[in-house]
C-alpha positions in Angstrom: 69.6 336.0 -30.2 70.3 332.1 -30.1 70.3 330.2 -26.8 73.7 329.3 -27.5 74.8 332.8 -28.3 73.1 333.9 -25.1 75.2 331.2 -22.9 78.2 332.4 -24.6 77.9 335.8 -23.7 77.0 334.6 -20.0 80.2 332.7 -20.1 82.0 335.5 -20.9 80.8 338.0 -18.4 81.1 335.0 -15.2 84.7 334.4 -16.3 85.8 338.5 -16.2 83.5 338.2 -13.0 85.8 335.3 -12.0 88.8 337.0 -12.9 87.7 340.5 -11.1 87.1 338.0 -8.0 90.7 336.7 -8.6 91.7 339.9 -8.6 90.7 340.9 -5.4 91.0 337.2 -3.6 95.2 337.5 -5.3 96.0 341.0 -4.8 97.6 340.0 -1.5 100.0 338.1 -3.2 101.7 340.3 -4.8 101.8 343.0 -2.4 101.2 341.6 1.6 104.7 341.4 1.8 105.6 345.3 0.7 103.0 346.7 2.9 103.5 344.5 5.9 107.4 345.9 6.0 106.3 349.1 5.0 107.8 349.9 2.0 104.8 350.8 0.2 101.1 352.4 2.0 98.2 349.8 1.2 96.6 352.2 -1.5 99.8 352.6 -3.3 100.5 349.2 -3.6 97.3 348.5 -5.0 97.4 351.0 -7.6 101.0 349.6 -8.4 99.7 345.9 -8.4 96.4 346.8 -10.6 98.7 348.7 -13.1 101.7 345.9 -13.0 98.6 343.0 -13.2 97.5 344.5 -16.4 100.9 344.8 -18.1 101.7 341.3 -17.1 98.2 340.0 -18.7 99.0 341.1 -22.3 102.2 339.9 -23.0 102.0 336.0 -23.3 98.8 333.5 -24.2 100.7 330.0 -23.7 99.2 329.3 -20.4 95.8 330.6 -21.6 96.3 327.6 -24.4 97.3 325.3 -21.7 94.2 326.3 -20.0 91.3 326.3 -22.9 93.0 322.9 -24.7 94.9 321.0 -22.4 92.8 320.1 -19.3 89.8 318.6 -20.6 88.6 317.6 -24.0 86.8 320.3 -26.2 82.7 320.2 -25.2 80.0 321.0 -27.8 76.5 322.6 -28.0 74.4 323.9 -25.3 75.5 321.0 -22.9 79.1 322.1 -23.5 78.6 325.6 -22.9 76.7 324.3 -19.6 79.9 322.7 -18.7 82.1 326.1 -18.8 79.7 328.1 -17.1 79.7 325.5 -14.1 83.2 325.2 -13.9 83.4 329.0 -13.2 80.3 328.9 -11.3 82.3 326.6 -8.9 85.6 328.3 -8.8 84.1 331.0 -8.2 82.3 329.6 -4.9 85.3 328.6 -3.6 87.0 331.4 -4.4 84.5 333.6 -2.0 84.6 330.9 0.7 88.2 331.0 0.9 88.4 335.1 0.8 85.9 335.1 3.3 87.7 332.8 5.7 91.2 334.8 4.7 93.0 332.0 3.3 94.8 331.9 0.3 93.8 329.3 -1.7 94.8 329.0 -5.3 92.4 330.8 -7.7 94.2 329.1 -10.5 93.9 325.4 -9.1 89.6 326.5 -8.2 88.9 326.9 -11.6 91.2 323.7 -12.9 88.7 322.0 -10.5 85.6 323.5 -11.7 86.2 322.2 -15.3 87.3 319.1 -14.0 84.3 318.7 -11.7 82.0 319.9 -15.0 83.3 317.7 -17.0 82.7 314.8 -14.8 79.5 315.3 -14.4 78.7 316.1 -18.2 81.0 312.8 -19.0 82.9 314.7 -20.9 86.6 313.8 -21.3 88.8 315.2 -18.8 92.9 314.6 -20.5 94.4 313.6 -17.1 97.8 312.9 -18.3 97.3 316.6 -19.1 96.1 317.4 -15.8 98.7 315.3 -14.0 101.8 317.2 -16.2 100.4 320.2 -16.2 98.5 320.9 -12.8 99.8 318.4 -10.5 103.3 318.1 -11.0 103.6 321.9 -11.1 101.2 322.3 -7.7 103.7 320.1 -6.0 107.1 321.6 -7.7 106.4 325.1 -7.3 106.0 325.8 -4.0 108.9 323.2 -3.3 111.1 325.1 -5.8 109.3 328.8 -4.1 110.5 327.3 -0.7 114.0 326.3 -1.4 115.4 329.4 -3.6 113.9 331.5 -1.0 115.8 330.0 2.0 119.0 330.2 -0.1 118.6 333.7 -1.5 117.8 334.8 2.0 120.7 332.8 3.4 123.4 334.3 0.6 121.6 338.0 1.7 122.7 337.6 5.5 125.7 336.2 4.7 126.4 339.4 1.8 124.9 342.0 4.8 126.1 340.6 7.3 128.7 343.3 8.5 126.3 345.8 7.4 124.3 348.4 9.4 121.2 346.8 9.8 119.5 350.3 9.7 120.9 351.1 6.4 119.8 347.3 5.0 116.2 347.8 6.0 115.7 351.1 4.2 117.7 349.7 1.0 115.5 346.6 1.1 112.6 348.9 1.6 112.9 350.4 -1.5 114.2 347.3 -3.2 110.9 346.3 -2.5 109.0 348.6 -4.8 110.3 346.7 -7.3 110.0 343.3 -6.2 106.8 343.7 -5.3 106.1 345.0 -8.9 107.8 342.1 -10.3 105.5 340.0 -8.4 102.4 341.5 -10.0 103.4 341.6 -13.0 104.1 337.6 -12.7 100.3 337.3 -11.3 98.9 339.2 -14.6 101.1 337.1 -16.6 99.9 333.8 -15.0 96.1 334.4 -13.5 94.6 336.5 -16.1 95.6 334.0 -18.9 93.7 331.3 -17.1 90.0 333.3 -17.5 91.4 333.9 -21.2 91.5 330.0 -21.4 88.1 329.7 -20.7 86.4 332.4 -22.6 88.4 330.9 -25.8 87.5 327.5 -24.5 83.3 329.0 -25.1 84.3 330.3 -28.3 85.8 326.9 -29.3 82.4 325.1 -27.9 80.0 327.6 -29.3 82.2 327.3 -33.2 82.9 330.7 -33.5 86.7 329.7 -33.5 88.1 326.4 -34.0 92.0 327.1 -32.8 92.8 328.1 -29.1 94.1 331.2 -30.1 93.4 334.0 -28.2 91.9 337.1 -29.4 92.8 340.4 -28.8 89.4 341.6 -27.3 89.9 338.3 -25.0 93.1 339.5 -23.7 92.6 342.8 -23.0 89.3 342.4 -21.2 90.9 339.5 -19.0 93.8 342.3 -18.7 91.1 345.0 -17.4 89.3 343.0 -15.2 91.5 341.3 -13.1 93.4 345.1 -12.5 90.0 346.6 -11.5 90.1 343.4 -9.1 93.4 343.8 -7.8 92.9 347.1 -7.3 89.7 346.7 -5.2 91.9 345.2 -2.5 92.0 341.6 -0.7 92.7 342.9 3.0 91.6 339.7 4.5 94.2 337.7 2.8 97.0 340.4 2.8 97.0 340.1 6.7 97.1 336.3 6.6 100.3 336.5 4.2 102.0 339.3 5.3 102.0 339.1 9.2 100.4 335.9 10.5 102.6 333.3 8.7 105.6 335.3 9.8 106.8 338.8 10.5 108.5 339.8 7.2 111.5 342.4 7.4 112.4 344.1 4.3 114.9 341.5 3.3 113.2 339.1 3.6 109.8 340.6 1.7 112.3 341.3 -1.1 114.0 338.0 -1.2 110.6 336.2 -1.2 109.0 338.6 -3.8 111.8 337.8 -6.2 111.7 334.6 -5.9 107.8 333.8 -6.4 108.4 336.7 -9.5 111.1 334.2 -11.2 108.7 331.2 -10.6 105.9 332.9 -12.0 108.0 333.9 -15.0 109.7 330.4 -15.7 106.2 328.6 -16.0 104.7 330.8 -17.9 107.3 331.8 -20.4 109.4 328.4 -20.3 106.5 325.9 -19.5 103.3 327.6 -20.4 101.9 325.9 -17.6 99.9 327.0 -14.9 100.9 327.3 -11.3 99.3 329.1 -8.1 100.7 332.6 -7.6 99.3 331.8 -3.9 101.1 328.6 -3.3 104.4 330.4 -4.5 104.6 333.5 -2.8 103.4 331.8 0.6 106.1 328.8 0.3 108.6 332.0 -0.5 107.5 333.3 2.5 107.9 330.1 4.6 111.2 329.9 3.2 112.5 333.2 3.8 111.0 332.8 7.8 112.7 329.6 8.1 116.1 331.2 7.8 115.1 332.6 11.2 114.5 329.5 13.1 112.3 326.9 12.0 110.2 328.2 15.1 109.7 331.7 13.7 107.4 330.4 10.9 103.7 329.9 12.4 103.4 326.6 11.3 99.5 326.1 12.7 98.8 329.3 10.1 100.7 327.5 7.4 99.0 324.6 8.1 95.6 326.3 7.7 96.9 327.3 4.4 98.2 324.2 3.0 94.4 322.2 4.3 93.0 324.6 1.5 95.1 324.0 -1.1 94.9 320.3 -1.0 90.7 321.3 -0.9 90.6 323.3 -3.5 90.3 321.5 -6.8 88.5 318.4 -5.5 85.8 321.6 -3.4 85.5 323.6 -6.7 85.2 320.2 -8.7 82.3 319.0 -6.3 80.4 322.5 -6.4 80.8 323.0 -10.8 79.7 319.2 -10.5 76.5 319.7 -8.6 75.8 323.1 -10.5 76.1 321.5 -13.5 73.5 318.9 -12.7 70.6 321.3 -11.6 71.5 323.3 -14.4 70.9 320.6 -16.9 67.5 319.3 -14.8 66.4 322.8 -15.7 67.5 323.4 -19.1 65.9 320.4 -19.9 
């Protein structure tokens, strides 16, 4: 077995490990609001999220092609495989750091930061126009849209049910949250599993086993299974941050936040095929519904810490990936 083939196999394994960490890191994205409002028990919510992640991961590949071909120029040879491996190491390292501190940072942007950092260290081409159009602009726009739409949807709910019995309204929206949480979990699989698929396909193109960025069935299924297993293992630290520390949610606000975030994820995946952060989207939607109560109801200190993690994610993952690439290059030769 050649060294390059071993490199490809190592990348597939580490990519699926990243997908698994993505699952437990981002499990809270889909179900924190439903658990915090007691619409679902934690274990039932995690099982539902795992199943819906699996379903969402196998319905489209547009985001995977964007990640595989739109961020960096396809590298080649053993150095190219080292580049891809280093990008994954950078992303996983940042995922574990933010998971440890309970910060809902973006696994998506950690992966993209890893790719950019490793590419720069390897003097490999970075498609800066693609980074701006397909990463930076959606990174800025999607949280703004999530906040605004969630705010407006919550205002509509408050107005529409202003004369209804509060207890009955809460009971109805608690049931509705089962479906909105499922929709959010489906959107997470739709977006995040594809990013891992894109990296594996990039490794296959680098190795030369395929020339296009089409996603093979085995790649799709393995990434879907990895993220769903990771989701089922849970992310309790981040769930507490999203579900309770940003704002205390009631069932109508939980429903509005999840429905809004799911809509943003579906639009960006199916219409624009751009990778956006499920973490950014659901967090901004939670802030949006919280702001309808009053601006002071949102714990802006917690929100500021989350936003700081957002800003640091791409450069931090890029630095880790670049350092690892340099070290790996020295070891390899």
